[in-house]
C-alpha positions as CSV (number, residue, x, y, z in Angstrom):
1,M,0.0,0.0,0.0
2,R,1.2,3.5,-0.8
3,M,0.3,6.0,1.8
4,N,-1.0,9.4,0.6
5,Y,0.6,12.3,2.4
6,E,1.4,16.0,2.0
7,V,4.6,17.7,3.1
8,E,5.2,21.4,3.8
9,Y,8.9,21.8,4.1
10,N,9.8,25.2,5.3
11,Y,13.5,24.7,6.2
12,H,12.8,24.4,9.9
13,D,14.7,22.1,12.3
14,Q,11.6,20.3,13.6
15,W,8.7,18.4,12.2
16,I,5.0,17.9,13.2
17,V,3.3,14.8,12.0
18,F,-0.5,15.1,11.9
19,L,-2.7,12.0,12.5
20,H,-6.5,12.3,11.9
21,G,-9.1,10.2,13.6
22,A,-11.3,7.4,12.3
23,G,-13.1,8.6,9.2
24,G,-11.0,11.7,8.8
25,N,-8.3,12.7,6.3
26,I,-5.7,15.3,5.7
27,K,-8.4,18.0,5.5
28,T,-9.1,17.5,9.2
29,W,-6.1,19.8,9.8
30,K,-7.0,22.7,7.4
31,H,-7.1,25.2,10.3
32,Q,-3.7,24.1,11.7
33,R,-1.6,24.2,8.5
34,E,-1.3,27.9,8.3
35,A,-0.8,28.4,12.0
36,F,2.1,25.8,12.3
37,K,3.9,26.0,9.0
38,S,5.7,29.2,10.1
39,H,7.4,27.3,12.9
40,Y,7.7,23.7,11.7
41,N,7.9,21.4,8.7
42,L,4.6,19.6,8.4
43,L,3.8,16.0,7.4
44,L,0.1,15.3,7.0
45,I,-1.0,11.7,6.4
46,D,-4.1,10.0,5.1
47,L,-4.2,6.8,7.2
48,R,-4.9,3.5,5.3
49,D,-8.4,3.4,3.8
50,H,-8.8,7.2,4.4
51,G,-8.6,10.1,2.0
52,E,-6.5,9.1,-0.9
53,S,-4.8,6.1,0.8
54,V,-7.4,3.7,-0.5
55,Q,-5.3,0.9,-2.0
56,V,-5.2,-1.7,0.7
57,N,-4.6,-5.4,1.0
58,D,-8.0,-6.9,1.9
59,S,-6.3,-10.0,3.1
60,I,-5.2,-8.2,6.3
61,R,-8.0,-8.8,8.8
62,P,-8.5,-7.8,11.4
63,Y,-6.7,-4.5,11.6
64,S,-4.6,-3.7,14.7
65,F,-3.2,-0.5,16.1
66,E,0.2,-1.9,15.5
67,L,-0.5,-2.2,11.8
68,I,-1.6,1.4,11.6
69,A,1.4,2.6,13.6
70,Q,3.8,0.7,11.4
71,D,2.3,2.4,8.4
72,V,3.3,5.7,9.9
73,L,6.7,4.6,11.0
74,K,7.5,3.2,7.6
75,L,6.6,6.5,6.0
76,L,8.8,8.5,8.5
77,D,11.7,6.1,7.7
78,E,11.1,6.6,4.0
79,L,11.2,10.4,4.4
80,R,14.2,10.2,6.7
81,I,12.5,11.9,9.6
82,P,14.2,10.5,12.7
83,S,12.0,12.3,15.3
84,A,9.1,14.7,15.3
85,H,6.3,16.2,17.3
86,F,2.9,14.6,16.8
87,M,-0.5,16.0,16.7
88,A,-3.6,13.7,16.7
89,L,-7.3,13.8,16.8
90,S,-9.5,11.4,18.7
91,M,-8.5,7.8,17.8
92,G,-5.2,9.2,16.5
93,S,-4.2,9.5,20.1
94,L,-4.2,5.7,20.4
95,I,-2.0,5.5,17.3
96,I,0.5,7.8,19.0
97,Q,0.4,5.5,22.0
98,K,1.2,2.5,19.8
99,I,4.0,4.4,18.1
100,A,5.4,5.2,21.5
101,E,5.4,1.5,22.4
102,L,7.2,0.5,19.2
103,R,9.7,3.4,18.9
104,P,9.5,5.8,21.8
105,E,12.5,7.9,20.7
106,I,10.7,9.1,17.6
107,I,8.2,11.2,19.6
108,E,9.5,14.6,20.9
109,K,6.2,16.0,22.1
110,A,2.5,15.3,21.3
111,V,-0.7,17.3,21.2
112,V,-4.0,15.4,21.1
113,A,-7.4,17.0,20.4
114,G,-10.3,15.1,21.9
115,G,-8.0,12.4,23.0
116,I,-9.2,8.9,24.0
117,F,-7.8,7.9,27.4
118,D,-10.4,5.4,28.5
119,V,-13.5,3.8,27.0
120,S,-16.9,3.4,28.6
121,R,-19.2,0.4,28.3
122,M,-21.5,2.5,26.2
123,M,-18.7,3.0,23.6
124,I,-17.9,-0.7,23.5
125,L,-21.6,-1.5,23.1
126,F,-22.0,1.0,20.3
127,A,-18.9,-0.2,18.4
128,R,-20.1,-3.8,18.6
129,S,-23.5,-2.8,17.4
130,A,-22.1,-0.7,14.6
131,A,-19.9,-3.6,13.4
132,F,-22.9,-5.9,13.3
133,L,-25.3,-3.3,11.7
134,S,-22.8,-2.5,9.0
135,Y,-23.8,-5.8,7.3
136,V,-27.5,-5.0,7.3
137,M,-27.7,-1.2,6.9
138,P,-25.6,1.6,5.3
139,F,-22.6,2.2,7.7
140,R,-23.1,6.0,7.2
141,W,-26.3,5.7,9.2
142,S,-24.5,4.4,12.3
143,Y,-21.6,6.9,11.7
144,W,-24.2,9.7,11.7
145,I,-25.7,8.3,15.0
146,F,-22.3,8.2,16.6
147,S,-21.5,11.7,15.5
148,L,-24.7,12.9,17.3
149,I,-23.8,11.0,20.4
150,I,-20.4,12.6,20.8
151,M,-21.3,16.0,19.3
152,P,-25.0,16.6,20.2
153,K,-25.2,20.4,20.6
154,K,-26.1,23.0,18.0
155,N,-22.6,24.7,18.2
156,H,-21.1,21.3,17.3
157,Q,-22.9,21.2,14.0
158,E,-20.1,22.4,11.7
159,A,-17.6,19.9,13.1
160,R,-20.2,17.2,13.0
161,M,-21.0,17.8,9.3
162,I,-17.2,17.8,8.5
163,F,-16.9,14.6,10.5
164,I,-19.7,13.0,8.4
165,K,-18.5,14.4,5.1
166,Q,-15.0,13.1,5.4
167,A,-16.2,9.7,6.4
168,K,-18.0,9.3,3.1
169,K,-14.7,8.3,1.4
170,L,-14.6,5.2,3.5
171,S,-15.9,2.0,1.9
172,P,-18.2,-0.3,3.8
173,A,-15.4,-2.9,4.0
174,A,-12.9,-0.3,5.3
175,Y,-15.4,0.9,7.9
176,R,-15.8,-2.7,9.2
177,R,-12.0,-3.1,9.4
178,W,-11.6,0.1,11.4
179,I,-14.6,-0.4,13.7
180,G,-13.0,-3.7,14.5
181,L,-10.2,-1.9,16.3
182,Y,-12.6,-1.5,19.3
183,R,-11.4,-4.9,20.5
184,E,-8.1,-3.2,21.5
185,F,-9.6,-0.1,23.1
186,S,-9.6,-1.4,26.7
187,S,-6.1,-2.9,26.6
188,M,-4.7,0.1,24.8
189,T,-6.0,2.6,27.3
190,K,-5.1,0.5,30.3
191,S,-1.5,0.2,29.0
192,F,-1.4,4.0,28.5
193,H,-2.3,4.5,32.2
194,L,0.0,1.8,33.6
195,N,3.1,2.4,31.5
196,G,3.2,6.1,31.9
197,L,4.3,8.7,29.4
198,K,7.8,8.8,28.0
199,F,7.2,12.2,26.3
200,P,5.5,15.5,27.1
201,L,1.8,15.5,26.1
202,L,-0.8,18.2,25.8
203,A,-4.4,17.1,25.8
204,V,-6.8,19.7,24.5
205,S,-10.5,18.9,25.1
206,G,-13.7,20.8,24.7
207,E,-15.7,21.3,27.9
208,E,-18.7,19.8,26.1
209,D,-16.8,16.6,25.1
210,Y,-19.2,14.6,27.3
211,V,-17.9,11.2,26.2
212,F,-14.1,11.6,26.6
213,L,-13.4,14.6,28.9
214,D,-13.6,12.9,32.3
215,A,-11.1,10.3,31.2
216,A,-8.7,13.1,29.9
217,K,-9.0,14.7,33.3
218,R,-8.1,11.5,35.2
219,F,-5.2,10.7,32.9
220,S,-3.6,14.2,33.0
221,A,-4.0,14.2,36.8
222,R,-1.9,11.0,37.1
223,Q,0.8,11.7,34.5
224,T,3.5,14.1,35.4
225,L,4.3,14.7,31.7
226,A,0.7,15.4,30.7
227,Q,-1.1,18.7,30.7
228,L,-4.8,19.3,30.1
229,E,-6.3,22.4,28.5
230,I,-10.1,22.6,28.4
231,I,-11.6,24.9,25.7
232,P,-15.0,26.5,26.7
233,K,-18.1,26.0,24.6
234,S,-16.5,23.3,22.5
235,G,-17.2,19.6,21.8
236,H,-15.1,16.7,20.7
237,I,-13.5,18.1,17.5
238,V,-12.0,21.0,19.3
239,N,-9.3,21.7,16.6
240,I,-12.1,22.7,14.2
241,E,-14.8,24.1,16.5
242,K,-12.4,26.5,18.3
243,H,-9.4,26.3,16.0
244,Q,-7.9,29.7,16.8
245,L,-7.8,29.1,20.6
246,F,-6.7,25.5,20.0
247,N,-3.8,26.7,17.7
248,Q,-2.7,29.3,20.2
249,K,-2.6,26.9,23.2
250,A,-0.9,24.1,21.2
251,L,1.7,26.4,19.6
252,D,2.5,28.1,22.9
253,W,3.0,24.8,24.6
254,M,5.0,23.2,21.8
255,R,7.4,26.1,21.6
256,R,8.0,26.1,25.4
257,K,11.3,24.7,26.4
């Protein structure tokens, strides 16, 4: 498989690697490109099955977070990027965790928007139901329901519509492969808590991120290298809903010695 990616090389010493969440693509970071390219070289990646990275080997089933992380690491090796800062949205935070397990020295700092630090029974139940229903109904229906669960308010509408629009590029088979990753959610988040951080991490969450905020609070309280910033009047996809404030907080933190 050939990963689709975009590079903005601006002759800086440091790189930021951007990892979108499930259903997203490079366009997830449209508000961050301008803000960060003046300070860093940027690498934006379409993860397998997403965006233009659509040529996959269907024989690889089920998917695992290690498989997705290895995709990213292979691309970094190909581009000769020995280390970088990472920025991720939602499920992308779990991909960062797996990269840290496989090659911890490659991560300098990480910023996660709407990070996943624990999973509830409701989330596991929904993921199992979505995996089953994807065989009997259009997967976009369940994706739409999930978007309403995590972004229910009127001020979340723009981010919700972008979330749904980007997911339209997923095929039903790809959706089932990715939804199958829920089997690793519990073990991944437990490992994240138990092993501790090996790199500084900034978690940026919206105060209306009802599904994931409490776990982000618990995680940041226990990890000395973690810091939590809560953005008022914002939901799960905080880097879109409140992009100016998100960019300011992330950039200030990343440039801090």
